LOTI-582954 format. One record per residue (C-alpha): x, y, z. Coordinates in pm, 1 decimal, padded with zeros to 6 digits. Layout:
# residues N
        x        y        z
        X        Y        Z
...
END
This chain:
# residues 167
        x        y        z
 -00196.4 -00884.7  00263.1
 -00054.5 -01102.5  00000.3
 -00033.8 -00848.5 -00281.3
  00224.7 -00665.6 -00480.8
  00417.4 -00371.6 -00322.0
  00414.9 -00050.3 -00515.9
  00506.0  00314.1 -00486.8
  00246.5  00558.5 -00636.7
  00363.6  00894.0 -00763.6
  00080.1  01145.4 -00800.8
  00156.3  01459.2 -00998.5
 -00041.3  01744.6 -01148.3
 -00095.6  01559.0 -01478.2
  00000.0  01201.0 -01418.4
 -00018.3  00914.6 -01186.5
  00258.7  00657.6 -01195.4
  00304.1  00328.1 -01005.3
  00646.8  00169.4 -00959.8
  00745.8 -00177.1 -00843.9
  00982.0 -00226.9 -00557.3
  01253.5 -00254.3 -00823.9
  01160.5  00071.5 -00978.1
  00974.0 -00064.5 -01282.8
  00684.7  00141.1 -01410.8
  00377.9 -00074.9 -01373.8
  00119.0  00199.1 -01444.1
 -00015.2  00050.8 -01766.4
 -00126.2 -00254.7 -01579.6
 -00321.2 -00061.3 -01328.9
 -00582.8  00146.3 -01505.8
 -00769.6  00189.3 -01177.3
 -00514.6  00457.6 -01084.8
 -00665.4  00686.3 -01343.4
 -01016.4  00628.5 -01210.1
 -00940.7  00776.2 -00879.2
 -00999.2  01147.1 -00837.8
 -00679.7  01229.8 -00661.6
 -00662.3  01553.3 -00454.5
 -00471.8  01840.7 -00595.8
 -00097.8  01838.4 -00529.1
  00194.1  01597.1 -00563.9
  00260.1  01308.2 -00333.7
  00412.4  00970.1 -00310.3
  00234.9  00680.7 -00133.4
  00372.7  00343.3 -00039.5
  00109.4  00070.8 -00070.9
  00022.0 -00291.3 -00159.7
 -00178.6 -00357.8 -00474.6
 -00422.7 -00641.7 -00421.0
 -00685.0 -00798.7 -00650.2
 -01027.0 -00748.8 -00516.3
 -01056.6 -01130.9 -00483.7
 -00760.6 -01118.1 -00234.3
 -00576.3 -01367.3 -00446.7
 -00198.8 -01316.7 -00505.9
 -00239.3 -01513.7 -00838.3
 -00503.1 -01266.3 -00960.1
 -00276.2 -00968.2 -00859.1
  00041.9 -01105.0 -01015.3
 -00139.5 -01201.6 -01342.4
 -00206.7 -00825.0 -01393.4
  00109.0 -00658.7 -01278.5
  00352.3 -00561.4 -01565.1
  00108.0 -00619.5 -01847.0
  00072.0 -00361.8 -02133.4
 -00247.7 -00165.2 -02127.9
 -00399.9 -00352.5 -02426.3
 -00344.7 -00684.1 -02247.8
 -00511.9 -00586.4 -01915.9
 -00823.4 -00774.2 -01828.8
 -01071.6 -00593.6 -01606.3
 -01229.6 -00914.3 -01492.9
 -01081.8 -00846.2 -01151.0
 -01027.2 -00490.9 -01020.3
 -00724.2 -00389.4 -00821.7
 -00730.9 -00210.5 -00496.7
 -00454.5  00009.4 -00350.2
 -00405.1 -00048.2  00021.8
 -00193.7  00246.8  00143.0
  00016.8  00217.3  00450.4
  00269.3  00507.3  00423.5
  00328.9  00853.3  00286.3
  00670.2  00945.2  00156.3
  00623.7  01291.4  00013.2
  00343.5  01547.4  00024.9
  00365.7  01853.4 -00205.9
  00737.6  01837.3 -00227.6
  00765.0  01822.3  00157.0
  00969.3  01525.6  00266.9
  00735.9  01318.4  00488.0
  00974.3  01021.8  00526.2
  01163.1  01189.6  00807.9
  00837.2  01259.8  01004.0
  00698.9  01023.4  01267.0
  00483.5  00742.8  01120.9
  00177.0  00855.7  01320.0
  00191.9  01195.1  01131.0
  00238.8  01030.6  00788.1
 -00052.2  00779.4  00867.5
 -00286.9  01071.6  00978.2
 -00241.4  01239.1  00638.5
 -00312.7  00905.0  00465.9
 -00639.3  00885.1  00648.3
 -00720.5  01236.2  00536.8
 -00659.0  01127.4  00177.8
 -00887.4  00828.7  00216.3
 -01166.5  01051.4  00347.7
 -01116.3  01299.1  00054.5
 -01104.1  01026.5 -00206.9
 -01397.5  00808.2 -00088.5
 -01304.5  00567.7 -00370.2
 -01356.3  00196.3 -00382.6
 -00997.6  00133.2 -00522.0
 -00808.9  00316.2 -00245.9
 -00798.2  00235.7  00115.4
 -00564.1  00294.8  00412.6
 -00476.8 -00020.3  00607.7
 -00617.8 -00003.5  00960.6
 -00410.3  00007.1  01284.6
 -00465.4 -00189.5  01598.5
 -00266.9 -00057.3  01888.7
 -00302.7 -00384.5  02099.5
 -00063.8 -00638.1  01943.6
 -00243.9 -00935.4  02093.7
 -00581.8 -00821.0  01946.4
 -00412.4 -00768.7  01602.7
 -00276.9 -01122.2  01606.2
 -00616.2 -01260.9  01715.9
 -00790.9 -01069.5  01430.6
 -00525.2 -01187.1  01174.5
 -00579.3 -01548.0  01284.0
 -00954.3 -01511.6  01266.6
 -00920.9 -01377.1  00912.0
 -00674.5 -01658.5  00801.4
 -00390.4 -01411.2  00761.8
 -00031.3 -01522.2  00792.2
  00069.8 -01248.0  01045.3
  00087.1 -00881.7  01128.8
  00329.7 -00587.6  01094.2
  00432.6 -00417.0  01421.7
  00539.8 -00061.7  01378.0
  00693.2  00201.6  01594.9
  00451.0  00501.7  01554.7
  00749.9  00738.0  01601.1
  00965.9  00584.0  01341.5
  01077.8  00746.6  01010.1
  01049.1  00588.4  00676.0
  01349.9  00371.1  00588.6
  01439.6  00344.1  00213.5
  01555.4  00013.8  00058.0
  01606.2 -00187.0  00371.2
  01423.2 -00366.7  00640.0
  01400.5 -00164.5  00962.7
  01392.3 -00274.0  01316.4
  01105.2 -00017.4  01351.2
  00871.3 -00235.0  01132.5
  00860.6 -00604.4  01231.9
  00674.8 -00880.9  01053.0
  00525.3 -01118.1  01312.5
  00416.4 -01450.3  01159.7
  00136.3 -01659.6  01328.3
  00266.6 -01986.1  01179.4
  00624.2 -02112.6  01176.3
  00556.6 -02280.0  00837.5
  00530.7 -01937.5  00652.8
  00827.2 -01770.8  00813.3
  01030.4 -01590.8  00544.1
END
C-alpha cells in the first residue's frame, strides 16, 4: 500500500491518530469518529489510504485542520498490527496472536473504513498477487515476532518486485 502510516489510539471517549513522528493527525481523519469502536482501549498500527488508492489523495488530506478537510475522497484504515489491548501490552506477544485480535476487531466493526490487511503464507503466491495488482512489493513477516518500536526489524522485510523502486 502506498498510504500514510499512523498509530490509532482508541480510548473510552476519544480516538486519536498519530503520524510516525508523533504528530496528532486526527482532525484530518473524521472517518475515525464514524467507526463504532468496540469498548475498551487499544492502540493499532495501520496505513491510512485514500479510497482511490492514490498517495496524492492521501497526502492532500493528512495534517489538515478539520474545517479544511474535503470529504470528496474517503480515507480507509488498513490495520496490520496491534500494540496494546485494554492496557495489556501486546507488542511483546507473537505477531500471529496480535493479528488474530485484529481480525476479531474487523469482524466486530464491520465498517467500510476499517480493514485488516490479509496474509498469504506462501511468499511466491504473495509476490505473484502483488505483481498482478501492480503493487511494488510485499512485506514478509515472522509470525512469531514481537513488535519493534522505532526501528526496522529483520523480522519484517520489505521485498520489492522491481529494482527501480528499491528504497
